[in-house]
DRENDO-132260 format. One line per field, with one value per residue (C-alpha): residue in one letter; x, y, z. Coordinates in nm, 3 decimals. Layout:
! residues N
r <- (A / ...)
xx <- (X / ...)
yy <- (Y / ...)
zz <- (Z / ...)
END
This chain:
! residues 155
r <- (M / T / P / V / A / W / P / R / R / F / L / A / R / I / V / G / A / S / L / L / S / S / Q / T / Y / E / S / V / A / K / D / R / T / A / F / A / D / G / A / V / I / L / A / L / A / C / A / A / S / G / V / G / A / I / G / L / S / I / E / E / L / N / G / G / A / G / P / V / F / V / S / G / F / L / S / N / L / M / T / W / G / L / W / T / F / A / A / I / V / V / A / A / L / F / V / Q / I / M / P / E / T / H / V / L / L / G / F / L / R / T / S / L / L / A / Q / A / P / V / L / F / R / V / L / G / L / V / P / V / F / D / Q / W / A / I / I / L / I / L / A / W / Q / F / A / A / M / T / V / A / V / R / Q / G / F / G / F)
xx <- (13.692 / 13.363 / 13.328 / 13.280 / 13.561 / 13.856 / 13.798 / 13.734 / 14.083 / 14.242 / 14.113 / 14.202 / 14.540 / 14.598 / 14.436 / 14.640 / 14.957 / 14.906 / 14.830 / 15.178 / 15.016 / 15.268 / 14.988 / 14.888 / 15.277 / 15.284 / 15.012 / 15.086 / 15.446 / 15.265 / 15.029 / 15.156 / 14.853 / 14.969 / 15.168 / 14.862 / 14.742 / 15.089 / 15.133 / 14.804 / 14.916 / 15.248 / 15.074 / 14.822 / 15.112 / 15.309 / 14.975 / 14.933 / 15.296 / 15.212 / 14.912 / 15.064 / 15.369 / 15.116 / 14.965 / 15.301 / 15.395 / 15.077 / 15.216 / 15.537 / 15.323 / 15.386 / 15.458 / 15.150 / 15.117 / 15.193 / 15.578 / 15.510 / 15.277 / 15.544 / 15.809 / 15.620 / 15.544 / 15.863 / 16.020 / 15.812 / 15.873 / 16.289 / 16.205 / 16.038 / 16.315 / 16.607 / 16.480 / 16.367 / 16.717 / 16.902 / 16.706 / 16.800 / 17.170 / 17.171 / 17.013 / 17.271 / 17.618 / 17.520 / 17.275 / 17.481 / 17.163 / 17.111 / 16.723 / 16.571 / 16.346 / 16.051 / 16.167 / 16.270 / 15.954 / 15.760 / 15.985 / 15.917 / 15.531 / 15.542 / 15.770 / 15.490 / 15.242 / 15.436 / 15.371 / 15.022 / 15.084 / 15.204 / 14.859 / 14.780 / 15.043 / 14.727 / 14.686 / 14.938 / 14.664 / 14.507 / 14.685 / 14.711 / 14.919 / 15.241 / 15.603 / 15.611 / 15.322 / 15.511 / 15.798 / 15.546 / 15.415 / 15.798 / 15.865 / 15.518 / 15.639 / 16.020 / 15.811 / 15.605 / 15.889 / 16.063 / 15.772 / 15.795 / 16.149 / 16.120 / 15.806 / 15.910 / 16.245 / 16.141 / 16.341)
yy <- (8.692 / 8.804 / 9.157 / 8.997 / 8.748 / 8.996 / 9.152 / 8.795 / 8.693 / 9.008 / 8.982 / 8.630 / 8.686 / 8.947 / 8.724 / 8.417 / 8.618 / 8.775 / 8.442 / 8.331 / 8.059 / 7.889 / 7.807 / 8.140 / 8.258 / 7.980 / 8.029 / 8.417 / 8.306 / 8.091 / 8.349 / 8.576 / 8.811 / 8.874 / 9.171 / 9.390 / 9.276 / 9.309 / 9.659 / 9.755 / 9.565 / 9.767 / 10.084 / 10.017 / 9.934 / 10.240 / 10.445 / 10.266 / 10.324 / 10.692 / 10.717 / 10.515 / 10.732 / 11.022 / 10.868 / 10.797 / 11.142 / 11.338 / 11.548 / 11.668 / 11.773 / 12.162 / 12.139 / 11.951 / 11.554 / 11.617 / 11.539 / 11.274 / 11.062 / 11.079 / 10.972 / 10.691 / 10.602 / 10.625 / 10.438 / 10.138 / 10.130 / 10.162 / 9.892 / 9.685 / 9.744 / 9.645 / 9.336 / 9.237 / 9.341 / 9.172 / 8.838 / 8.824 / 8.887 / 8.618 / 8.404 / 8.442 / 8.457 / 8.260 / 7.980 / 8.017 / 8.007 / 8.255 / 8.234 / 8.241 / 8.516 / 8.337 / 8.233 / 8.600 / 8.733 / 8.482 / 8.616 / 8.967 / 8.881 / 8.726 / 9.015 / 9.240 / 9.021 / 9.023 / 9.353 / 9.282 / 9.289 / 9.640 / 9.720 / 9.697 / 9.982 / 10.209 / 10.117 / 10.378 / 10.637 / 10.465 / 10.604 / 10.275 / 10.121 / 10.277 / 10.169 / 9.834 / 9.749 / 9.886 / 9.644 / 9.352 / 9.418 / 9.468 / 9.136 / 8.997 / 9.172 / 8.996 / 8.667 / 8.709 / 8.806 / 8.487 / 8.282 / 8.470 / 8.411 / 8.029 / 8.022 / 8.235 / 8.079 / 7.721 / 7.646)
zz <- (10.410 / 10.561 / 10.719 / 11.032 / 11.031 / 11.013 / 11.365 / 11.523 / 11.368 / 11.494 / 11.827 / 11.853 / 11.752 / 12.014 / 12.285 / 12.151 / 12.146 / 12.508 / 12.632 / 12.467 / 12.275 / 12.051 / 11.799 / 11.741 / 11.682 / 11.440 / 11.244 / 11.205 / 11.082 / 10.813 / 10.742 / 10.482 / 10.499 / 10.879 / 10.822 / 10.820 / 11.155 / 11.289 / 11.209 / 11.369 / 11.672 / 11.667 / 11.591 / 11.862 / 12.123 / 12.041 / 12.122 / 12.438 / 12.542 / 12.459 / 12.648 / 12.934 / 12.966 / 12.983 / 13.318 / 13.449 / 13.427 / 13.501 / 13.785 / 13.544 / 13.260 / 13.242 / 12.868 / 12.808 / 12.702 / 12.336 / 12.394 / 12.673 / 12.410 / 12.145 / 12.341 / 12.486 / 12.123 / 11.971 / 12.252 / 12.185 / 11.821 / 11.891 / 12.141 / 11.918 / 11.630 / 11.832 / 11.988 / 11.621 / 11.516 / 11.814 / 11.762 / 11.400 / 11.466 / 11.718 / 11.523 / 11.231 / 11.470 / 11.774 / 11.637 / 11.310 / 11.093 / 10.817 / 10.778 / 10.450 / 10.328 / 10.404 / 10.744 / 10.807 / 10.691 / 10.926 / 11.213 / 11.149 / 11.111 / 11.483 / 11.636 / 11.546 / 11.698 / 12.004 / 12.082 / 12.184 / 12.569 / 12.560 / 12.483 / 12.860 / 12.919 / 12.853 / 13.237 / 13.315 / 13.316 / 13.610 / 13.940 / 14.098 / 13.822 / 13.876 / 13.743 / 13.871 / 13.633 / 13.354 / 13.455 / 13.454 / 13.120 / 12.959 / 13.125 / 12.942 / 12.623 / 12.642 / 12.710 / 12.394 / 12.218 / 12.317 / 12.193 / 11.871 / 11.836 / 11.896 / 11.649 / 11.411 / 11.334 / 11.409 / 11.671)
END
């Protein structure tokens, strides 16, 4: 892979995931090298949540921004973990499939990619974006996770 190819592919995946493109999710589910991209997207999304949390609580920052950032970062990480676990449990119990290892790994890659809309939480720093913007981004994140489940498990 050329040095220029990785950033283009990475950005194309972020855009495709944010636009809820099933082709993007399907290609990531099949690409065994996509874990690195997904991990970077998750880390950036957690950081964006932390920064957005600082913006939303700017008036109450008596103790500094550090604890607020960490809280936002960890809340997004836990949200991803819980949604991913819940999707696996639902697939195993209610749909009554026990995914094979390669299917499960494909789903994990798509669930990481589904965090792309969370990058917009950094808009919490802008005063005109308040809790309503965060609610819309959360709904967008849920829609992305729905596409990730569908494409990752092959429904």
